[in-house]
C-alpha positions in Angstrom: -23.7 7.3 -146.0 -21.6 5.3 -143.3 -23.2 5.1 -140.0 -20.5 5.5 -137.4 -19.1 3.6 -134.6 -20.9 5.4 -131.8 -24.6 6.5 -131.9 -25.8 9.8 -129.8 -29.1 9.7 -129.3 -29.6 13.0 -127.7 -29.0 14.8 -124.3 -30.1 16.3 -121.4 -29.2 19.5 -119.5 -28.8 17.8 -116.0 -28.0 21.3 -113.9 -27.5 25.4 -114.8 -26.2 27.5 -112.3 -25.2 31.2 -112.6 -24.5 34.0 -110.1 -23.5 37.5 -110.7 -20.7 38.8 -107.6 -22.6 41.8 -106.2 -18.5 42.9 -104.9 -17.0 42.6 -108.3 -15.7 46.1 -109.7 -14.8 46.0 -113.3 -13.2 48.7 -112.9 -10.7 48.3 -110.2 -10.0 44.2 -110.9 -8.9 42.2 -113.8 -11.6 39.3 -115.5 -9.2 35.9 -114.8 -11.4 33.3 -115.6 -10.4 29.3 -115.7 -13.0 26.5 -116.2 -13.3 23.4 -114.0 -14.2 20.3 -116.4 -15.1 17.3 -115.7 -16.2 13.8 -117.1 -17.6 10.9 -116.4 -18.8 7.3 -118.0 -21.8 5.2 -116.8 -21.9 2.3 -118.3 -25.2 0.6 -118.5 -25.2 -2.5 -115.8 -26.3 -5.5 -118.3 -25.7 -3.6 -121.6 -22.0 -2.0 -121.4 -22.2 -1.0 -124.9 -25.0 1.4 -123.6 -23.3 4.7 -122.0 -24.3 7.8 -120.2 -21.3 10.8 -120.8 -21.7 13.3 -118.1 -19.6 16.7 -118.4 -19.2 19.6 -116.6 -17.9 22.9 -116.5 -17.4 25.5 -113.4 -16.3 28.7 -114.2 -15.6 31.8 -111.5 -15.4 29.8 -108.6 -11.1 29.7 -108.0 -11.9 33.4 -106.2 -14.7 35.7 -104.7 -13.4 38.6 -107.6 -15.5 37.4 -110.7 -18.2 38.4 -112.0 -20.3 35.6 -111.6 -20.2 32.1 -110.9 -21.3 29.4 -113.1 -21.9 25.5 -113.6 -23.5 23.7 -116.6 -24.0 19.9 -116.2 -25.1 17.8 -119.1 -26.1 14.2 -119.9 -25.1 12.5 -123.3 -26.4 9.2 -124.2 -24.6 6.4 -126.4 -24.3 3.6 -127.4 -22.1 1.4 -130.1 -23.2 -1.4 -133.0 -20.5 -3.2 -132.7 -19.1 -5.6 -129.9 -16.3 -4.3 -128.3 -15.3 -6.4 -125.6 -12.0 -4.9 -124.3 -13.2 -2.2 -121.6 -10.2 -0.5 -122.1 -11.2 0.4 -125.7 -14.7 0.8 -124.9 -13.7 3.7 -122.8 -11.4 5.2 -124.9 -14.8 4.7 -127.6 -16.6 6.6 -125.9 -14.6 9.2 -124.8 -13.1 10.3 -127.6 -16.3 10.4 -129.8 -18.8 11.1 -126.7 -16.7 14.4 -125.3 -16.8 16.0 -129.3 -20.3 15.2 -129.8 -21.2 16.3 -126.8 -19.1 19.3 -126.0 -20.3 21.6 -128.3 -24.1 21.5 -126.5 -21.9 22.5 -123.1 -19.8 25.3 -124.9 -22.9 26.9 -126.2 -25.2 26.4 -123.3 -22.8 28.3 -120.9 -22.2 31.2 -123.3 -25.8 31.5 -123.8 -26.6 31.9 -120.1 -23.5 34.3 -119.4 -24.4 36.4 -122.4 -27.7 37.2 -120.1 -25.9 39.3 -117.9 -24.2 42.5 -117.7 -20.6 41.3 -118.9 -19.1 39.6 -122.3 -20.1 36.0 -122.9 -17.9 33.6 -122.1 -16.9 31.2 -125.4 -15.2 28.2 -124.5 -12.5 27.3 -127.0 -12.5 24.2 -129.3 -10.7 21.3 -127.7 -8.7 18.2 -129.0 -10.4 15.6 -126.9 -7.3 12.5 -127.9 -4.8 14.6 -126.1 -7.1 15.4 -123.0 -8.0 11.5 -122.9 -4.6 10.3 -122.3 -4.0 11.7 -119.2 -7.5 10.6 -118.1 -7.1 7.8 -115.8 -9.9 5.4 -116.8 -10.8 4.6 -112.7 -11.1 8.4 -112.1 -14.2 9.1 -114.3 -16.1 5.5 -114.4 -19.2 6.6 -112.3 -21.9 3.6 -110.7 -24.0 1.8 -113.1 -26.5 2.6 -110.7 -26.4 6.5 -112.5 -27.3 5.1 -116.0 -30.5 6.2 -117.1 -32.2 5.8 -120.6 -33.2 8.9 -122.5 -36.8 9.6 -121.8 
């Protein structure tokens, strides 16, 4: 079997929160939830072929009339075998492949924690990350290399 250019070594949950909102009245209010996403790439300062991707989702924070507030942040651990000297190409490789690999873990974690209460679980739709990535400014997603971590 051929090996892909991006190697995924695993992920770790960095943060999970769920807060049930006691003021929510399901008989009076329509459920209107819009997920907010974040993504950061953190390159190893000594070896930029190694990267962490941190992705997260927040839901229920837009207004007080939601049944809950929840947030999930996970970190993925990657490297690439081939030498890529162009920083923009390296960023795109990790963004496209890393997010496609990591998003199902984020999605299932959010579904799992929201299924434990008295409302329907939240199931995020799938995404075509190629279309989203074209709109991202690389300067907005590159985090300081001091935040880079190795998988334990």
